[in-house]
C-alpha positions as CSV (number, residue, x, y, z in Angstrom):
1,M,-86.0,74.0,8.5
2,K,-85.2,70.3,8.6
3,K,-82.3,70.8,10.9
4,T,-84.4,73.0,13.1
5,I,-87.2,70.4,13.3
6,L,-84.6,67.7,14.1
7,T,-83.1,69.8,16.8
8,I,-86.5,70.4,18.4
9,V,-87.3,66.7,18.3
10,Q,-83.9,65.8,19.8
11,L,-84.4,68.3,22.6
12,A,-87.9,66.9,23.3
13,V,-86.6,63.3,23.4
14,T,-83.7,64.4,25.6
15,G,-86.1,66.0,28.0
16,G,-88.2,62.9,28.1
17,L,-85.2,60.7,28.7
18,L,-83.9,62.9,31.4
19,Y,-87.3,62.6,33.1
20,W,-87.0,58.8,32.8
21,V,-83.5,58.9,34.3
22,F,-84.6,60.8,37.4
23,H,-88.4,60.3,37.9
24,D,-88.3,57.1,40.0
25,P,-87.8,57.9,43.8
26,A,-86.3,54.5,44.6
27,V,-83.7,54.9,41.8
28,R,-82.9,58.5,42.9
29,A,-82.4,57.2,46.5
30,A,-80.1,54.5,45.2
31,M,-78.2,57.0,43.1
32,A,-77.7,59.2,46.1
33,V,-76.3,56.3,48.1
34,A,-74.0,55.3,45.2
35,I,-72.7,58.9,44.9
36,R,-72.1,59.0,48.7
37,D,-70.1,55.8,48.7
38,A,-68.3,56.3,45.4
39,D,-64.5,55.9,45.1
40,Y,-63.5,59.2,43.5
41,R,-60.0,58.1,42.9
42,W,-61.5,56.1,39.9
43,I,-63.1,59.4,38.7
44,A,-59.6,60.9,38.6
45,A,-58.4,57.8,36.7
46,A,-61.3,58.3,34.2
47,I,-60.2,61.9,33.6
48,I,-56.6,60.8,33.0
49,A,-57.8,58.0,30.7
50,Y,-59.7,60.6,28.6
51,I,-56.8,63.0,28.5
52,I,-54.8,60.1,27.0
53,V,-57.6,59.8,24.4
54,E,-57.2,63.4,23.5
55,L,-53.5,63.2,23.3
56,A,-53.7,60.1,21.0
57,A,-56.2,62.0,18.8
58,V,-53.9,65.0,18.5
59,V,-51.0,62.7,17.5
60,R,-53.2,61.1,14.9
61,W,-54.3,64.4,13.4
62,Q,-50.7,65.7,13.4
63,I,-49.6,62.6,11.5
64,L,-52.4,63.1,8.9
65,L,-51.6,66.8,8.5
66,R,-47.9,66.1,7.9
67,V,-48.8,63.7,5.1
68,Q,-50.6,66.6,3.5
69,G,-47.5,68.8,3.9
70,I,-49.0,70.8,6.7
71,N,-46.4,71.4,9.4
72,L,-47.7,73.4,12.3
73,T,-46.2,73.4,15.8
74,N,-47.5,70.9,18.3
75,L,-49.0,73.7,20.3
76,R,-51.0,75.0,17.3
77,V,-52.3,71.6,16.3
78,S,-53.3,70.8,19.9
79,A,-55.1,74.2,20.2
80,L,-57.0,73.6,17.0
81,F,-57.9,70.0,18.0
82,I,-59.3,70.8,21.5
83,I,-61.3,73.7,19.9
84,G,-62.8,71.1,17.6
85,M,-63.4,68.7,20.5
86,F,-65.3,71.5,22.4
87,Y,-67.6,72.3,19.5
88,N,-68.2,68.6,18.7
89,Q,-69.5,68.2,22.3
90,F,-71.5,71.4,22.5
91,L,-73.0,71.7,19.0
92,P,-75.8,69.5,17.7
93,G,-74.7,66.9,15.1
94,G,-71.3,66.1,16.4
95,T,-69.4,67.4,13.3
96,G,-69.5,71.2,14.0
97,G,-66.1,70.9,15.6
98,D,-64.6,69.5,12.5
99,I,-65.8,72.6,10.6
100,V,-64.5,75.0,13.2
101,K,-61.0,73.5,13.4
102,T,-60.8,73.1,9.6
103,Y,-61.7,76.7,9.1
104,L,-59.1,77.9,11.6
105,L,-56.6,75.5,10.0
106,W,-57.2,77.2,6.6
107,K,-56.4,80.6,8.2
108,E,-53.1,79.1,9.3
109,T,-52.3,77.5,6.0
110,P,-54.3,79.3,3.3
111,D,-52.3,77.6,0.5
112,K,-53.1,74.1,1.7
113,K,-56.9,74.2,2.1
114,P,-57.6,71.0,0.2
115,G,-55.0,69.1,2.2
116,G,-56.5,70.3,5.5
117,L,-60.0,69.3,4.5
118,L,-58.8,65.8,3.4
119,A,-56.9,65.3,6.6
120,V,-60.0,66.0,8.6
121,L,-62.0,63.7,6.4
122,F,-59.5,60.9,6.7
123,D,-59.3,61.4,10.4
124,R,-63.0,60.5,10.6
125,M,-62.5,57.6,8.2
126,I,-59.6,56.0,10.0
127,G,-61.4,56.3,13.3
128,L,-64.4,54.6,11.8
129,I,-62.3,51.7,10.4
130,A,-60.6,51.3,13.8
131,L,-64.0,51.2,15.6
132,I,-65.3,48.6,13.1
133,I,-62.4,46.3,13.9
134,I,-62.6,46.8,17.6
135,T,-66.4,46.2,17.6
136,G,-66.0,43.1,15.5
137,V,-63.4,41.6,17.7
138,L,-65.2,42.4,21.0
139,I,-68.6,41.2,19.9
140,F,-67.1,38.0,18.4
141,L,-65.4,37.3,21.7
142,R,-68.5,37.9,23.8
143,Y,-71.4,37.4,21.3
144,D,-73.0,34.5,23.2
145,W,-72.9,36.5,26.5
146,L,-74.2,39.7,24.9
147,T,-77.1,38.0,23.2
148,S,-77.9,35.7,26.1
149,T,-81.1,37.6,27.1
150,K,-84.0,38.7,25.0
151,E,-83.7,42.2,26.3
152,T,-80.1,42.7,25.1
153,A,-80.0,40.7,21.9
154,P,-81.9,43.2,19.7
155,Y,-79.5,46.0,20.6
156,V,-76.5,43.8,19.7
157,W,-78.1,42.9,16.4
158,L,-78.9,46.6,15.7
159,V,-75.2,47.5,16.2
160,L,-74.1,44.6,14.0
161,A,-76.5,45.9,11.3
162,I,-75.1,49.4,11.6
163,F,-71.5,48.3,11.4
164,G,-72.3,45.9,8.6
165,S,-73.5,49.0,6.7
166,S,-70.3,50.8,7.7
167,V,-68.2,47.9,6.4
168,L,-70.2,48.0,3.2
169,F,-69.6,51.7,2.9
170,V,-65.9,51.5,3.6
171,G,-65.5,48.5,1.2
172,T,-67.5,50.2,-1.5
173,T,-65.6,53.5,-1.3
174,F,-62.3,51.6,-1.3
175,L,-63.2,49.6,-4.4
176,I,-64.4,52.7,-6.2
177,S,-61.2,54.4,-5.4
178,T,-58.9,51.5,-6.2
179,F,-60.5,50.8,-9.7
180,N,-61.1,54.5,-10.5
181,L,-64.9,53.9,-10.9
182,L,-65.9,57.5,-10.0
183,G,-66.0,58.5,-13.7
184,K,-68.6,55.9,-14.4
185,L,-71.0,57.2,-11.7
186,P,-73.8,59.5,-12.9
187,H,-73.0,63.2,-12.5
188,R,-76.0,63.6,-10.1
189,F,-75.3,60.4,-8.1
190,P,-76.1,61.1,-4.4
191,G,-72.9,61.8,-2.4
192,R,-70.7,61.9,-5.5
193,E,-68.6,64.8,-4.3
194,K,-68.0,63.2,-1.0
195,L,-66.9,60.0,-2.7
196,I,-64.5,61.9,-4.8
197,E,-63.0,63.4,-1.6
198,I,-62.7,60.0,0.0
199,S,-61.1,58.6,-3.1
200,A,-58.5,61.4,-3.1
201,A,-57.8,60.7,0.6
202,Y,-57.4,57.0,0.0
203,H,-54.9,57.4,-2.8
204,L,-52.8,59.8,-0.8
205,Y,-52.7,58.0,2.5
206,A,-52.2,54.6,0.8
207,R,-48.9,55.9,-0.6
208,H,-47.9,56.9,2.9
209,W,-48.8,53.6,4.5
210,R,-46.4,53.9,7.4
211,A,-47.9,57.2,8.6
212,T,-51.4,55.8,8.0
213,A,-50.6,52.7,10.1
214,A,-49.4,55.0,12.9
215,A,-52.6,57.0,12.7
216,F,-54.6,53.8,12.8
217,A,-52.7,52.7,16.0
218,A,-53.5,56.1,17.5
219,S,-57.2,55.5,16.7
220,I,-57.1,52.2,18.5
221,V,-55.8,54.0,21.6
222,C,-58.6,56.6,21.3
223,H,-61.4,54.0,21.2
224,L,-60.0,51.7,23.9
225,G,-59.2,54.8,26.0
226,T,-62.8,56.0,25.8
227,F,-64.0,52.5,26.9
228,A,-61.5,52.7,29.8
229,T,-62.9,56.1,30.8
230,F,-66.3,54.6,31.3
231,L,-64.9,51.5,33.0
232,C,-63.1,53.7,35.5
233,V,-66.4,55.5,36.2
234,A,-68.1,52.1,36.7
235,Y,-65.5,51.0,39.2
236,A,-65.9,54.4,41.0
237,F,-69.5,53.3,41.7
238,R,-68.4,49.9,42.9
239,A,-69.5,48.0,39.8
240,S,-68.2,44.4,39.7
241,I,-67.6,43.6,36.0
242,A,-64.6,42.2,34.1
243,P,-62.9,44.7,31.7
244,V,-63.5,42.5,28.7
245,D,-67.2,42.3,29.4
246,F,-67.5,46.0,29.9
247,F,-65.5,46.7,26.8
248,A,-67.8,44.4,24.9
249,I,-70.8,46.4,26.0
250,M,-69.3,49.8,25.1
251,P,-69.5,49.5,21.3
252,V,-73.3,48.9,21.7
253,E,-73.6,51.9,23.9
254,R,-71.3,54.1,21.8
255,T,-73.1,53.2,18.6
256,I,-76.6,53.7,19.7
257,S,-76.0,56.8,21.7
258,S,-74.3,58.4,18.7
259,L,-77.5,58.1,16.7
260,P,-79.4,61.4,16.3
261,I,-82.0,60.4,18.9
262,S,-81.2,62.8,21.7
263,F,-78.9,65.7,22.2
264,A,-75.3,64.4,22.6
265,G,-76.8,61.0,23.5
266,V,-78.1,62.2,26.8
267,G,-80.6,59.7,28.2
268,T,-79.9,57.2,25.4
269,R,-76.6,56.4,26.9
270,E,-78.0,55.8,30.3
271,Y,-80.9,53.6,28.9
272,I,-78.6,51.3,26.9
273,L,-76.2,50.9,29.8
274,Q,-79.0,50.0,32.1
275,V,-80.4,47.5,29.7
276,M,-77.1,45.8,29.1
277,L,-75.7,45.9,32.6
278,S,-78.9,45.0,34.5
279,N,-79.6,42.0,32.3
280,L,-76.1,40.6,31.8
281,C,-74.4,41.3,35.1
282,A,-75.2,39.9,38.6
283,V,-75.9,42.4,41.4
284,P,-72.9,42.7,43.6
285,A,-73.1,41.0,47.0
286,G,-74.8,43.3,49.5
287,A,-76.1,45.7,46.9
288,P,-79.9,46.4,46.6
289,A,-81.9,44.7,43.9
290,D,-82.2,47.8,41.8
291,Y,-78.4,48.5,42.0
292,W,-77.8,48.3,38.3
293,F,-80.7,50.7,37.5
294,A,-79.0,53.4,39.6
295,A,-75.4,52.5,38.8
296,A,-75.9,52.3,35.0
297,R,-77.5,55.7,34.9
298,L,-74.7,57.2,37.0
299,I,-72.0,55.5,34.9
300,G,-73.5,57.0,31.7
301,M,-74.0,60.5,33.1
302,T,-70.7,60.7,34.9
303,G,-68.7,59.3,32.0
304,F,-70.3,62.0,29.8
305,I,-69.5,64.7,32.4
306,V,-65.9,63.5,32.4
307,I,-65.7,63.9,28.6
308,L,-67.3,67.4,28.9
309,L,-64.8,68.5,31.5
310,C,-61.9,67.3,29.3
311,C,-63.4,69.2,26.3
312,L,-64.2,72.4,28.2
313,P,-60.7,73.9,27.8
314,G,-61.3,74.0,24.1
315,G,-63.9,76.8,24.6
316,I,-61.4,78.9,26.6
317,V,-58.7,78.3,24.0
318,Y,-61.1,79.4,21.2
319,L,-61.8,82.7,23.0
320,F,-58.1,83.6,23.0
321,Y,-57.0,81.8,19.8
322,K,-55.8,84.2,17.1
323,P,-55.1,82.4,13.8
324,S,-52.9,83.9,11.2
325,G,-54.8,86.0,8.7
326,A,-58.1,86.1,10.7
327,T,-59.6,89.4,11.7
328,G,-62.0,88.0,14.3
329,H,-64.5,85.2,15.0
330,V,-66.6,84.1,12.2
331,R,-70.2,82.9,12.2
332,M,-70.8,79.1,12.0
333,R,-73.0,79.6,8.9
334,D,-70.1,81.4,7.1
335,M,-67.7,78.6,8.0
336,K,-70.2,76.0,6.7
337,E,-70.6,77.8,3.4
338,E,-66.8,78.0,2.9
339,F,-66.5,74.4,3.9
340,A,-69.1,73.3,1.3
341,T,-67.6,75.5,-1.4
342,L,-64.1,74.0,-1.0
343,E,-65.6,70.5,-1.0
344,H,-67.2,71.3,-4.4
345,E,-63.9,72.7,-5.7
346,I,-62.0,69.6,-4.7
347,A,-64.6,67.4,-6.4
348,E,-64.3,69.4,-9.6
349,E,-60.5,69.2,-9.6
350,E,-60.5,65.4,-9.1
351,K,-63.0,64.7,-11.8
């Protein structure tokens, strides 16, 4: 019931934000001009940039799977990954793809289910750690500029608060794992099973530090490639902004649009980009005064469309994918139940 209510609220907010994006006739007219005059070679570059993101993410997951002793062909791993990407984009919550690809992985390697689950978990963790570092560096380099207006400063502070909480979470879980403090936590401590899984992943991947370092490098490529995807879209619409400045804005947009405010960040993404770009960047010579209002919304929408286009093949692959040991497609509810059951079993084994 809670998930249903949250989904309804998100859809309502998404509808309201989409109305905000398109309701102003002047902005719609400016968007039409920007689309007409766009340099679509940069859109092609954006697609290439995001394909590189996907390739780097496949390499990262392949590395993490091999640490777990799971050795599938590159084609199989790529197929599972793009299926997960498709569901992450088209299912509410942003984690449904992890469940689908993990479930299919289990069908390929039924004797290595815990390893597959931990690989997916650490894939998320190492991506978070890489994003924390990138965000810290970029905001440190451009903090004065990012907070130079009263309109943009609160969003920067919000992102810093969120990532401060993320640093605290990563640091706490690392200390708990390092000093084996899990046994001292109350049996009903919230999130205890998830902490046990994270601890198991830390211990294993710390022993394979070279592979972990390579996966971390791939995560850096993933995040910077995503930023570059939106930068290429910005250049397609004739935006005049230095790459370091645009990259400094992107962690703010990425973080806030990933919050469960609207469906897939639709509307939130465009609003944050408008606030940041219109207040921090000068209007290019010869452009209308409301240039950034139209351009920012187009950058957000088109960047998202590029990502969707790059993830769509995962849906086609899923239709034809036939994992070993599977008799047919399985309902998402059944996948989630098996996912939760295995998480509990891992926690019990690690106690």
